[in-house]
N, C-alpha and C positions, 0 to 999 in steps of 0.2 A: 751790311753792318751786323755785328753779333752773329757771325757765321764761321768763326774759327773753331778749331778742335775744342778748346776749353769752353767756348760759348755753347756749342752743341752738347757737350758733355753735361754742362750745368742744366740745360733744358731737360735732358733725359733724366737727370737725377731728380728734378722737381716733378716731372711727369710721373715718375715712379712713385713719389709720395702721394700724389693725387689719385693714383691707381689703387690705393688701399682703402678699404672701408673705414678704418679707424680715422685716417686723416680727412677723408671726405666728410664724415660725421662731425668731427671737431671743427672743421673749417667753416661750417655753417654758423657756428658760434664765434669763432675767432675772427673771422673776416671783418664783421662790423666793429668789433672792439679795436682791431688794428687800424681800421680806417678812421675811427674816432681819434685814436692817439696820434695818427699822422696829420690829421686836419686836411682842409681842402687844398691848400697850395703848399704842400710839404716840400722840404728841401732835404739835402743829404743829412742835415743834423737830425731831423725827425726819424729818418730811417735808421741811422746808426744808434740813436737813443732808444729804439725799440728794445735793445739789449737790456735796458734798465727795467723793462716792464714785462719780460717774457714770463716770469712767474705769475704775474697778475693775469696775463692772457691765458696761460695754461689753466689756472684755477677756475676760469669761467665755465669750463666744461664739467665742473662738479668736483667735489672732494674725492680723493682716492682712498678707498678702504684698505684693510689689511689682508684681505683674501688674496691668494696667489694670483688668481685670474685678474682681479682688479689692479694689482700691482703691475702685472705684465702689460695689461692694456694701457695703463697710465704711462708706463715706461716707453712703450711704443709711440704714444702721442707726444711725449716730451722729446724723444729723439727726433721725431719728424719736425716738430716746431723749431728746434735748434738747427736742423739741417736747412729748413726753409729760410730762416733768418740769415744764416751764414752765407748762403748762396745769393740772397738778395743784396747783401752788403758787398759782395765780391763780383757783381755784374761788370763785365768789361775787363776783368782781370784774368790771370792764369790760375786762379785758385778755385777749386771745386770741392764741395762737401758731398759725400756719397753715403747713403744709408744702405742701399741695395748692393751687397758685396759682389754679386755677379757682374756689376758694371765696372768694378775696379780692375785695372789691367793685371794680367796674371803675374808679371814680374813683381809688382807691388804686393799682391797677395802673398806671393812666395816669400818676399823679403821680411814680412811681419809674422811669418809662421814660427811658432815655438816648438821645438822638437824635444820631447822627453823620452830618451832612448829611441825606440823605433816608432813611437807614437807622435804624430804631428797634430798640433792643435793651434788654434788662434786665440788671442786675447778676446775679451768681450768687446770687440771693436764696433761699438754702436755706430760710430761715424768714422769714415776714413777720409782724410783731407789730402788732396794732391795739389802740389804747386808745380805746374808744368814748366819746363825750361823756357827761358827767354831766348828761344831760337826761332828762326824764320818759319819753320813748318807749323809752329803753334800760334803764330801771329798773323798769318795770312788767311784770306777766305778759303774755305775748304775746297772750293771749286778750282782753285789754283794749284792744289797739291798734285804732285806727280812723283809718286814714290814707287820704287821697284823692289821686289823681293830678291833674295839672293840668286835666283835663277833668271833674273831680268824681266819678270812679269810685273805688270802694273798692279798695284794694290788699290782697289776701289775704295774711296773714302766712306761711302755709304752702302748699306745693304738693306733693302726694304724700308728706306727712309730713316734708318738708324745708323749710328756710327758703326763701321765695320770693326768687329773685335780683332780681326787679324791685323788691321792697321794700327789699332791702339796697342796691341801687344808688340808689334814690330817696333813702333816708336819707343815704347817703354824699355824694350831691350836695347835698342840702339843708343838711346840717350840716358840710360839708367842713372849714371853718375851725376847727371844734371838735374834730376828730379828731387823734390822735397816731399816728404810725407808726414802725416800726423794722424794720431788716433785720438778721438774724443770719446771718453766713456761717459755716457749720459745716464744719470740716475735721479729718480724723483725723490728718494729718501737718502739723506746724507748719513745719518747715524748708522744705518744698517749696511752701508756699502763702502765706506771710506777706506777700509783695509784692502779692498779688491784693487783699485787703481794703484795704491801704494805698492802692492806686491808685484803687479805687472810692470810698473815703471822700474822697479828694482831689477827685474829680469832683463828688460830692454836696455837699461842704462849700463848694466854689467856685461851686456852682449852675451848673455848666457852664463852657465856655470859648468865649464868643461869637466871639472872634477866630479860633478854630479850627473854627467851625461845629459846636460841641458844646453841646447844651442839655439841660435836664432837664424832663420832663413833656410831655404832649400833651392834645389835646381840652380845653384850658383848665384842666387840673389840673397842679399842680406842688407839690413838697414845700415850697416857700416859702409856700404857702397853708395848710399844716397848722399846728396849734398847736406841734407839736414833731416832729422827725425825728432818729433816731439810727441809726448804723451800727456793728455790733459783730462781734466775731470770737470763736468758741467752738471750742476744739480739745480733743482727747483729752489729750495728744498721744501718738501711737504711738512717737515717739522717746523715749529715756531722759529722764526728768524732770530729772536732774542736769545735762543738757547746757545748760540754760537759766539765764542770769544777766542782770542788768541791762545788761550790755555786749554781749550776743549780738545779732547783726545781726537775726535773726528777731524778737527781743523789741523792739528799737528800731523796727522797721517797723510794729508795731501799738500802740505806746505811746500815741499821741495820737489813736486812733480816737474819733470823737464819742460812740460808745456804750460804748467800753472793750473790753478783751480778757480772755477768761475761759477756764478749763479745768475739767475734771471732777475736780479735786483741791482740797485746801485751799489757801487763798490763800498765795502767796509774794510778799512785798512787792517792788514794782518789777519783777516778772516777769509774773505773771498773778493775777487774782482768781478765787476759786471762783465757779462759775456762780450760786450762791445769792445773790451780791451784785448781780446784774443787776437785780433787782426795785426795790430802793431807789435804784439808780443811774439807771435809765432810765424806769421805769414806775410810779413811786409815785403819780402822779395818778389811776391807774386803780382803786385800791382804794377800796371804799366806806367802810371804816373804816381798817384797816391789814392787812398781809399775815398777821400772826399771828392776829388776831381772825377774819378771813375763813376761814382754814384751820381754826381751832378750831371754828367753827360748822359747817363742812362735814364734819368727820370722821365724825360719826354717820351721814351719808348716803352713805358710800363703800361700804358693805357690799352683798352680793347682794340684789337686788330693791329697791334704793334708787335715788334719782334720779341718783346719781353712780357707780353700779356699772359704768359703761362704762370706768372706769379699770382695771378688772380686778385690783383689789388683793385 
């Protein structure tokens, strides 16, 4: 159980978080806070509702100053916390949140590349979300996979205990039109950064601007070839929550993002939704049953020496 391609991908994404000094240091503070919020005999409700408290959890590691280094460090921590939470809520599904871009299949990386003339660049894709296709190869135990490359040679699922990138790229190429993808730009400060996701979402939604020599995608892959693509914004914010209302400039800038705007607090209508709402808004097609059933099934496997112990709960 929990040994499909999405399951292993999710584990590697979380292990990559714990492999960074920033997340390791923050986790020493965050873990007991999260455990207290969940309670002793938590259910799927408590896990999902962590999305209402992510800002509180984030702030337990101290206030973020205005120096560039402090802003960068805080931003990395926030991205990591959001990535951890999304993957926790999608256990057992075909949805995976990835912070480390090198883990993302090459066809997906290529599809979100923005070309300005001869210069290729990527959005500030703090997190890349992949919804793997609902096809047999993504739903069976990886030990049962038997995939052959174009010359008839078997592609090994694992290399050195990790997913074989050749396999991941092969599948993403073969089934590209069945994939869904999303970008979540994560920022600690809303006021300073709202215009950035607004402008990137405009570029993606317009599928580039040919008249200005701006295009989306490369190597024959583009977001227009995916089943669905969304662009979202997730903020703490470090500014006072009361500063935001439906008429705030920063709120208006992200109101119409294709994937929505979210924060780590409870939903405030016409301002921002709790991050827990992103699943039904953007990634509902990736659940094998539904988010509640998938989490309920996973809870017994989150403990030490269980398949999902890598979440460190």
